[in-house]
C-alpha positions as CSV (number, residue, x, y, z in Angstrom):
1,M,-0.1,-0.1,0.1
2,I,2.9,2.4,1.0
3,C,4.6,1.4,-2.1
4,T,1.6,2.4,-4.3
5,R,1.1,5.5,-2.8
6,Y,5.0,6.6,-3.5
7,L,5.0,5.3,-6.8
8,R,1.8,7.6,-7.9
9,A,3.4,10.5,-6.0
10,A,6.5,10.1,-8.3
11,L,4.9,9.4,-11.5
12,L,2.0,11.9,-11.5
13,P,4.5,14.8,-12.4
14,A,5.9,12.6,-15.2
15,L,2.6,12.3,-17.1
16,F,2.6,16.2,-17.6
17,C,6.1,16.4,-18.3
18,S,5.0,17.2,-22.2
19,A,2.9,19.9,-21.1
20,C,5.4,21.3,-18.8
21,N,8.3,21.6,-21.0
22,V,9.9,25.3,-20.1
23,A,12.3,25.0,-23.1
24,P,11.7,27.6,-26.0
25,K,10.5,26.1,-29.0
26,Y,12.6,26.4,-32.0
27,V,11.4,28.8,-34.9
28,R,14.0,29.1,-37.4
29,P,14.9,32.9,-37.6
30,A,14.8,34.7,-40.9
31,A,18.0,34.6,-43.1
32,L,17.6,38.1,-43.9
33,P,15.0,40.9,-43.4
34,P,12.4,40.7,-46.2
35,A,13.5,44.1,-47.7
36,A,17.2,42.9,-47.9
37,F,16.6,39.5,-49.2
38,P,17.5,39.5,-53.0
39,A,15.0,38.4,-55.8
40,G,17.6,37.5,-58.1
41,F,21.4,37.9,-58.9
42,K,23.0,41.2,-59.9
43,E,25.3,39.7,-62.5
44,L,22.1,38.0,-64.2
45,K,20.6,41.5,-64.3
46,A,23.5,43.1,-65.1
47,N,24.0,41.9,-68.9
48,D,22.2,39.6,-71.4
49,Q,25.0,37.2,-72.0
50,W,23.4,34.4,-69.8
51,K,21.6,31.8,-71.4
52,F,18.7,29.2,-69.9
53,A,20.1,25.9,-69.1
54,E,19.1,23.0,-71.5
55,P,16.6,20.4,-69.6
56,G,19.2,18.3,-69.0
57,D,21.0,20.7,-67.4
58,A,18.1,21.9,-65.0
59,A,20.3,20.9,-61.8
60,L,23.5,20.3,-60.8
61,R,24.0,16.5,-59.5
62,G,26.0,15.0,-56.9
63,K,29.1,14.2,-58.8
64,W,29.2,17.9,-59.9
65,W,32.8,17.7,-61.3
66,E,31.5,15.1,-64.1
67,I,30.3,18.3,-66.0
68,F,34.0,19.0,-67.1
69,G,34.2,16.0,-68.8
70,D,37.5,14.6,-67.7
71,A,38.0,11.1,-67.1
72,K,41.2,11.6,-65.0
73,L,39.4,14.4,-62.9
74,N,36.5,12.3,-62.1
75,E,38.9,9.3,-61.0
76,L,40.5,11.7,-58.7
77,E,37.6,12.9,-57.3
78,E,36.1,10.0,-56.1
79,K,39.1,9.3,-53.6
80,I,38.2,12.3,-51.7
81,S,35.6,10.6,-50.0
82,V,37.3,7.4,-49.5
83,D,40.7,7.9,-48.6
84,N,41.3,12.1,-47.7
85,Q,42.4,11.7,-44.1
86,N,40.6,15.5,-43.5
87,V,37.2,13.8,-44.5
88,K,38.2,10.6,-42.6
89,Q,38.6,12.9,-39.4
90,A,35.0,14.8,-40.2
91,E,33.3,10.9,-40.6
92,A,35.1,10.2,-36.8
93,Q,33.5,13.7,-35.5
94,F,29.9,12.8,-36.9
95,L,30.2,9.3,-35.2
96,A,30.9,10.7,-32.1
97,A,27.8,13.6,-32.4
98,R,25.9,10.8,-33.7
99,A,26.6,8.7,-30.1
100,S,25.9,11.7,-28.2
101,I,22.0,11.5,-29.3
102,D,22.2,7.9,-27.9
103,Q,23.9,9.0,-24.8
104,Q,21.0,11.7,-24.1
105,H,18.1,9.6,-25.1
106,A,19.2,7.0,-22.6
107,G,18.3,9.7,-20.1
108,Y,14.5,8.6,-20.9
109,F,15.1,5.5,-19.1
110,P,16.3,4.3,-15.3
111,A,19.7,3.7,-14.5
112,I,19.8,0.2,-12.8
113,T,22.3,-1.2,-10.4
114,S,23.4,-4.2,-8.8
115,S,25.4,-4.6,-5.8
116,P,26.0,-8.2,-4.2
117,S,27.8,-8.7,-1.2
118,A,28.9,-10.8,1.5
119,S,30.6,-10.7,4.8
120,R,31.6,-12.3,8.0
121,N,32.2,-10.3,11.3
122,Q,33.8,-11.3,14.4
123,G,32.6,-9.1,17.5
124,S,35.2,-7.5,20.0
125,G,35.7,-9.7,23.3
126,V,36.9,-6.4,25.3
127,L,33.7,-4.4,24.2
128,T,31.0,-7.2,24.4
129,S,30.2,-10.0,26.8
130,A,31.2,-13.4,25.8
131,A,27.8,-14.3,24.8
132,N,28.0,-11.9,22.3
133,N,31.4,-12.4,21.3
134,R,30.9,-14.6,18.4
135,Q,31.2,-14.7,14.6
136,S,28.5,-13.5,12.3
137,S,27.7,-13.7,8.6
138,S,25.8,-11.4,6.3
139,M,25.0,-11.9,2.8
140,T,23.0,-9.4,0.4
141,L,21.6,-9.5,-3.2
142,S,20.0,-6.5,-4.7
143,S,19.4,-4.3,-7.1
144,G,18.4,-0.7,-7.6
145,A,17.1,1.8,-10.1
146,T,16.9,5.5,-10.2
147,W,14.6,7.4,-12.8
148,E,14.8,10.8,-13.4
149,A,10.7,12.2,-14.4
150,D,11.2,14.8,-17.2
151,V,9.0,17.0,-15.9
152,W,10.4,20.2,-17.3
153,G,11.5,18.8,-20.7
154,R,15.3,18.6,-19.7
155,I,16.0,15.3,-21.4
156,H,13.9,16.0,-24.4
157,T,15.6,19.5,-24.8
158,A,18.9,17.6,-24.4
159,V,17.9,15.2,-27.0
160,E,16.9,17.8,-29.3
161,G,20.2,19.6,-28.9
162,A,22.2,16.6,-29.4
163,T,20.3,15.9,-32.8
164,A,21.0,19.6,-33.8
165,N,24.6,19.2,-33.2
166,A,25.0,16.0,-35.0
167,Q,23.2,17.7,-37.8
168,V,25.8,20.6,-37.6
169,V,28.4,18.0,-37.8
170,A,27.0,16.2,-40.9
171,A,26.9,19.5,-42.8
172,N,30.2,20.3,-41.8
173,L,31.2,16.7,-43.2
174,E,29.8,17.8,-46.4
175,N,31.1,21.3,-46.5
176,V,34.7,19.6,-45.9
177,R,34.0,17.2,-48.9
178,L,32.9,19.9,-51.2
179,S,35.7,22.3,-50.4
180,L,38.1,19.5,-50.8
181,Q,36.4,18.6,-54.3
182,G,36.9,22.3,-55.4
183,T,40.1,22.3,-53.8
184,L,41.2,19.4,-56.1
185,A,39.8,20.4,-59.2
186,A,41.2,24.0,-59.0
187,D,44.7,22.3,-58.3
188,Y,44.1,20.1,-61.4
189,F,43.2,22.5,-63.8
190,T,46.2,24.9,-62.7
191,I,48.4,21.9,-63.2
192,A,46.7,21.4,-67.0
193,S,47.6,25.2,-67.4
194,I,50.9,24.9,-66.5
195,D,51.2,21.8,-68.9
196,M,49.9,23.9,-71.5
197,Q,52.6,26.5,-70.9
198,I,55.2,23.9,-71.0
199,A,54.4,22.9,-74.3
200,L,53.8,26.4,-75.4
201,L,57.5,27.2,-74.1
202,R,59.1,24.0,-75.6
203,D,58.0,25.0,-79.0
204,T,59.0,28.4,-78.6
205,V,62.4,27.4,-77.5
206,E,62.6,25.2,-80.6
207,G,61.4,28.2,-82.6
208,Y,64.2,30.5,-80.9
209,Q,66.8,27.9,-81.5
210,K,65.8,28.1,-85.1
211,Y,66.2,31.9,-84.9
212,L,69.6,31.9,-83.5
213,T,70.8,29.8,-86.0
214,L,69.3,31.8,-88.6
215,T,71.1,34.7,-87.1
216,I,74.3,33.3,-86.7
217,N,74.0,32.1,-90.6
218,R,73.2,35.6,-91.4
219,F,76.3,37.2,-89.4
220,N,78.3,34.5,-91.1
221,G,77.0,36.1,-94.4
222,G,77.8,39.6,-93.2
223,V,74.3,40.5,-93.3
224,A,73.9,40.8,-89.3
225,A,75.5,42.4,-86.4
226,K,77.4,40.2,-83.7
227,S,74.7,41.8,-81.3
228,D,71.7,40.3,-82.8
229,I,73.4,36.8,-82.2
230,A,73.7,37.8,-78.3
231,L,70.0,39.1,-78.3
232,A,68.7,35.7,-79.9
233,Q,70.8,34.0,-77.4
234,T,69.8,36.1,-74.5
235,Q,66.2,35.5,-75.8
236,L,66.5,31.6,-76.0
237,S,68.0,31.3,-72.5
238,T,65.4,33.6,-71.1
239,T,62.8,31.2,-72.3
240,Q,64.4,28.4,-71.4
241,A,64.5,29.5,-67.8
242,Q,61.0,30.3,-67.8
243,L,60.5,26.8,-68.8
244,T,62.6,25.5,-66.2
245,D,60.7,27.6,-63.6
246,L,57.1,26.2,-64.3
247,G,58.5,22.7,-63.2
248,V,58.5,23.9,-59.5
249,A,54.7,25.2,-59.6
250,R,53.9,21.8,-61.2
251,A,55.4,19.7,-58.8
252,Q,54.1,21.6,-55.7
253,F,50.5,21.1,-57.4
254,E,50.9,17.7,-58.1
255,H,52.1,16.9,-54.3
256,A,48.9,18.7,-53.0
257,I,46.9,16.5,-55.2
258,A,48.4,13.3,-54.0
259,V,47.7,14.6,-50.3
260,L,44.2,15.3,-51.1
261,T,43.6,11.6,-52.7
262,G,45.1,10.4,-49.4
263,Q,48.6,9.3,-51.1
264,A,52.1,10.2,-50.4
265,P,53.6,12.2,-53.2
266,A,56.5,9.9,-53.4
267,G,54.1,7.3,-55.1
268,F,52.1,9.8,-57.1
269,S,52.4,11.3,-60.5
270,L,50.2,12.9,-63.2
271,P,50.6,12.7,-67.2
272,P,50.8,16.1,-69.0
273,L,47.2,17.5,-68.7
274,K,45.4,19.9,-71.1
275,I,42.0,21.8,-70.8
276,A,40.1,20.8,-74.0
277,A,37.4,23.8,-73.8
278,P,36.1,26.5,-71.9
279,P,33.9,25.8,-68.8
280,P,30.5,24.1,-69.7
281,P,27.4,25.8,-68.5
282,I,26.6,25.7,-64.8
283,P,22.8,25.8,-63.8
284,L,21.6,28.4,-61.3
285,A,18.5,28.9,-59.5
286,V,16.9,31.8,-57.5
287,P,18.7,32.9,-54.3
288,S,16.1,31.5,-52.2
289,K,17.0,28.3,-53.0
290,L,20.4,28.9,-52.7
291,L,20.1,28.7,-48.8
292,E,19.1,25.0,-49.2
293,R,21.8,23.8,-51.1
294,R,25.0,25.2,-49.2
295,P,26.2,22.9,-46.3
296,D,27.9,25.8,-44.6
297,V,24.2,27.7,-44.6
298,A,22.6,24.6,-43.1
299,A,25.1,24.0,-40.5
300,A,25.1,27.4,-39.5
301,E,21.2,26.9,-39.2
302,R,21.3,23.8,-37.3
303,Q,23.8,25.6,-35.0
304,I,20.8,28.1,-34.0
305,A,18.7,25.1,-33.2
306,L,21.2,23.6,-30.7
307,Q,22.1,27.1,-28.9
308,N,18.1,27.5,-28.7
309,A,18.4,23.8,-26.9
310,N,21.1,25.1,-24.7
311,L,19.0,28.0,-24.2
312,G,16.4,25.7,-22.7
313,L,18.5,23.6,-20.6
314,A,19.6,26.9,-19.1
315,K,16.1,27.8,-18.3
316,I,15.3,24.2,-17.0
317,A,18.1,24.6,-14.5
318,F,16.1,26.8,-12.2
319,Y,13.4,24.1,-11.8
320,P,13.6,21.1,-9.6
321,T,14.6,17.6,-10.3
322,V,12.2,15.0,-9.4
323,T,13.6,11.5,-9.3
324,L,12.2,8.0,-8.4
325,S,14.6,5.8,-6.6
326,G,14.0,1.9,-5.7
327,S,15.9,-1.1,-4.7
328,A,14.7,-4.6,-4.1
329,G,16.7,-7.7,-2.8
330,L,17.5,-10.4,-0.7
331,Q,19.4,-10.4,2.8
332,A,20.1,-13.3,5.3
333,S,23.0,-14.7,7.4
334,G,23.7,-17.5,5.3
335,L,23.3,-19.0,1.8
336,Q,20.7,-21.5,2.9
337,N,18.5,-18.7,4.1
338,L,19.0,-16.2,1.3
339,F,16.3,-17.2,-1.3
340,T,13.6,-17.6,1.4
341,W,10.9,-15.1,1.4
342,P,11.7,-13.7,4.6
343,A,15.0,-12.6,3.2
344,H,13.8,-10.3,0.8
345,I,14.1,-6.5,1.1
346,W,12.7,-3.5,-0.6
347,S,12.7,0.3,-0.8
348,V,11.0,2.8,-3.2
349,G,10.7,6.5,-2.7
350,P,10.4,9.7,-4.7
351,G,13.1,12.7,-4.4
352,I,13.1,16.4,-5.3
353,S,16.0,18.6,-5.4
354,E,16.5,21.9,-6.1
355,T,19.4,24.6,-5.8
356,L,18.4,27.1,-3.4
357,F,21.1,29.4,-3.6
358,D,24.1,29.6,-6.3
359,F,24.7,33.2,-6.1
360,G,23.8,33.8,-9.5
361,R,25.6,31.0,-11.7
362,R,22.3,29.9,-13.2
363,D,21.6,33.2,-14.1
364,A,25.0,33.8,-15.3
365,A,24.5,30.6,-17.3
366,L,21.2,31.9,-18.8
367,E,22.4,35.2,-20.3
368,L,25.6,33.5,-21.8
369,S,23.2,30.8,-23.6
370,M,21.3,34.1,-24.6
371,A,24.2,35.8,-25.9
372,N,25.4,32.5,-28.0
373,Y,22.0,32.0,-29.4
374,D,22.1,35.6,-30.7
375,A,25.8,35.3,-31.7
376,S,24.4,32.1,-33.9
377,V,21.6,34.1,-35.5
378,A,24.5,36.7,-36.6
379,T,26.4,34.1,-37.9
380,Y,23.8,32.5,-39.9
381,R,22.8,35.7,-41.6
382,Q,26.4,36.5,-42.4
383,T,26.9,33.0,-44.0
384,V,23.9,33.8,-45.9
385,L,25.4,37.1,-47.1
386,T,28.5,35.5,-47.6
387,A,26.9,32.8,-50.1
388,F,25.0,35.3,-52.3
389,Q,28.7,37.2,-52.6
390,N,30.8,34.0,-53.2
391,V,27.4,33.3,-56.4
392,E,28.1,37.3,-57.2
393,D,31.7,36.9,-57.4
394,D,31.8,34.0,-59.6
395,L,29.3,35.1,-61.9
396,A,30.9,38.3,-62.5
397,A,34.3,36.4,-63.1
398,L,33.2,34.0,-65.5
399,R,31.4,37.2,-67.2
400,V,34.7,39.3,-67.3
401,L,37.1,36.3,-68.3
402,A,34.7,35.5,-71.1
403,E,35.0,38.8,-72.4
404,E,38.7,39.0,-71.6
405,A,39.2,35.6,-73.4
406,T,37.9,37.2,-76.6
407,Q,40.1,40.2,-76.5
408,V,43.4,37.9,-75.6
409,A,42.1,35.9,-78.7
410,E,42.3,39.0,-80.8
411,A,45.7,39.9,-79.4
412,V,47.1,36.7,-80.2
413,A,46.0,36.9,-83.4
414,A,47.4,40.3,-84.4
415,A,50.6,39.2,-82.6
416,E,50.8,36.2,-85.2
417,Q,50.3,38.5,-88.2
418,S,52.7,41.2,-86.7
419,L,55.6,38.7,-86.2
420,S,55.2,37.1,-89.4
421,L,55.4,40.8,-91.0
422,I,58.6,41.7,-88.8
423,T,60.4,38.6,-89.4
424,E,59.9,39.0,-93.2
425,R,61.2,42.6,-92.9
426,Y,64.1,41.6,-90.9
427,K,65.0,38.8,-93.4
428,A,64.9,41.8,-96.3
429,G,66.9,44.0,-94.3
430,T,64.6,46.8,-93.2
431,N,63.9,45.9,-89.6
432,S,66.5,45.5,-86.6
433,Y,66.6,42.3,-84.9
434,L,65.6,44.4,-82.0
435,D,62.2,44.7,-83.4
436,V,61.9,40.7,-83.9
437,I,63.1,40.5,-80.4
438,N,60.2,42.5,-78.9
439,T,57.4,41.1,-81.4
440,Q,58.4,37.5,-80.2
441,T,58.3,38.5,-76.5
442,I,54.6,40.2,-77.1
443,A,53.5,37.1,-78.9
444,L,54.7,34.9,-76.4
445,N,53.0,36.8,-73.5
446,N,49.9,36.8,-75.5
447,E,49.7,33.0,-75.7
448,R,50.7,32.7,-72.3
449,T,47.8,35.0,-71.1
450,A,45.4,33.0,-73.3
451,V,46.4,29.8,-71.3
452,T,46.0,31.6,-67.9
453,V,42.8,33.3,-68.8
454,L,41.2,29.8,-69.7
455,Q,42.6,28.6,-66.5
456,R,41.2,31.0,-64.5
457,R,37.9,30.6,-66.2
458,M,38.1,27.0,-65.2
459,T,38.6,27.5,-61.5
460,A,35.9,30.5,-61.4
461,S,33.7,27.6,-62.9
462,V,34.7,25.4,-60.2
463,A,34.5,28.1,-57.4
464,L,30.8,28.7,-58.7
465,V,29.9,25.1,-58.2
466,Q,31.2,25.5,-54.8
467,A,29.1,28.7,-54.0
468,L,26.2,27.1,-55.4
469,G,26.8,23.9,-52.9
470,G,27.8,21.4,-55.7
471,G,24.3,19.8,-56.0
472,W,23.8,19.2,-52.3
473,D,20.7,20.0,-50.8
474,A,19.5,20.3,-47.1
475,S,17.2,17.4,-47.4
476,A,20.6,15.1,-47.4
477,L,20.7,16.1,-43.4
478,P,20.2,12.9,-41.7
479,T,16.9,13.1,-39.6
480,Y,16.3,12.0,-35.7
481,D,15.2,8.6,-36.6
482,Q,18.1,8.0,-39.0
483,L,20.8,9.5,-36.9
484,R,19.4,6.8,-34.4
485,S,19.4,3.9,-37.0
486,H,22.2,1.2,-36.6
487,E,23.2,1.3,-40.3
488,M,24.2,5.0,-39.7
489,A,26.3,4.1,-36.5
490,D,27.9,2.1,-38.8
491,P,31.5,3.6,-39.5
492,K,31.5,1.6,-43.2
493,N,28.1,4.0,-44.1
494,T,29.8,7.1,-42.7
495,H,31.2,8.0,-46.4
496,E,27.3,8.2,-47.2
497,V,26.3,10.6,-44.7
498,A,24.6,14.0,-46.1
499,Q,25.9,13.1,-49.4
500,P,23.6,15.0,-52.2
501,G,21.5,12.7,-54.2
502,T,22.3,11.7,-57.8
503,N,18.5,11.7,-59.1
504,Q,17.4,15.1,-57.9
505,A,14.1,16.2,-59.7
506,A,14.1,19.1,-62.1
507,P,12.9,22.3,-60.6
508,P,9.2,23.3,-61.1
509,A,8.2,25.6,-63.8
510,G,8.8,29.3,-63.1
511,D,12.1,28.6,-61.1
512,K,13.9,27.9,-64.2
513,P,17.7,27.7,-63.7
514,V,20.1,29.6,-66.0
515,S,23.3,28.6,-67.1
516,A,26.5,30.6,-65.8
517,T,28.3,30.5,-69.3
518,P,27.7,33.3,-71.9
519,A,25.8,32.0,-74.8
520,A,28.2,33.4,-77.5
521,D,31.3,32.0,-75.7
522,A,34.7,32.8,-77.1
523,P,36.4,30.0,-78.6
524,P,39.4,28.2,-76.9
525,V,42.2,30.2,-78.3
526,A,44.6,29.2,-75.6
527,S,45.7,25.5,-76.3
528,K,48.1,25.2,-79.1
529,Q,49.4,21.6,-78.2
530,G,49.7,19.5,-81.1
531,Q,50.1,22.4,-83.4
532,G,53.0,24.1,-82.3
533,S,53.3,27.9,-81.2
534,L,53.5,30.7,-83.8
535,L,57.2,31.0,-83.4
536,H,57.6,27.2,-84.0
537,R,56.0,27.2,-87.0
538,L,57.5,30.5,-88.3
539,A,60.9,28.6,-87.4
540,H,60.2,25.9,-89.5
541,A,59.0,27.9,-92.3
542,L,62.2,29.6,-92.2
């Protein structure tokens, strides 16, 4: 009877725990004030060069790097999620955050303990009479349980906070992947640019060697000054030095790609690479969709949910803790009596604990939580603004570089014509060799600039893909049920956490994406591999 009374007294508050949750309900804050939220991207309105994407390009896919159509790049990118150590570190952090949910969820259940014991005692003959001075035995076999009634929602709020934290880590994991994938692609195109310049300079060195031979022959024939030979030799040696110097940058970028793919640089090498074409069309969407596709924005928003839970825990700390404790077992003086009915023992009873005075400790903790919440909101909004800036920057870069590519192509063509004319005039004796040297320098610089501009367009394209989230979507974040599943607890499946889907549906009508590549794109003028530089061709003609 007494036991039943105690149970009712302890369980009654728990029946109203859902109604007594004093933690603030999480409401996602506005990313920006309505008046400040852009309806579109400035760079799309500032010019009319952008075309709508084709239906097949309606959205970026999970393996976004495949849009560049480079098999070697595809092979390297696949290694990021499998072998990169930074990704493995982020995956381990996710597993730790997921385990924290289980740890908090265990608070819903009682903690059960067991404490068996056995003892034999000898009384003191000095302190007791001879009749009481004898040995005695005691054996106890008992178990106990302690359970906290979630009256104010402390356990529920702690689980919510742990879930939000796991989602933050999951979004950060995807952000690490995206960052490393983008870095690898940028390094890859930089190496390709270096290789194209190496091929260009090799052709140029061969051409300068033939010019030097021509000048020596003219000097021997008495139609050229000895200073022309010195100029030709200087031009040749300078270009050879430039060619040699490119080896440093190529080696460093190759080593960087090796580490990105989880390999030691000593056992990794790349064949000569080439950028085959300008960047492909990249589908865009309206700014409101951008917030769902950036993992860093998703992480910042989930961080607010985490701080909201921490704020709730700081408020719940002002309320008493209600617990129910009980124990049951057997106790006797010997094993032969231990399992008899008279040997059984039990106890049960509720408990309430409340801090009466902490000299402002809980007040300070509440103020700290409120400040952290406000800081998370500001961080979220700044992340949103930065996301818009990234897209605008990369759109501007692609637009300007496309115009520059056209201008550099015209400059290369003009330099080719000028060098042809100057060479003929030098052979006719109407121009000095210094004029040839100057024209050669201009032509080579223009050709190298064309290669550099093409490489910058490719890296700007990669940066735009990163700014758009790489085909990721916030729906890829694991839910509470998924986080609690056994499959997600398996480290073998961690590489699939928060991965973007590969079969995303096309956006609805009225939200049609546009391509981040100009409609009238400049032709790929930078690559001269396979046909030789202008100087190389002219030298053979001599």
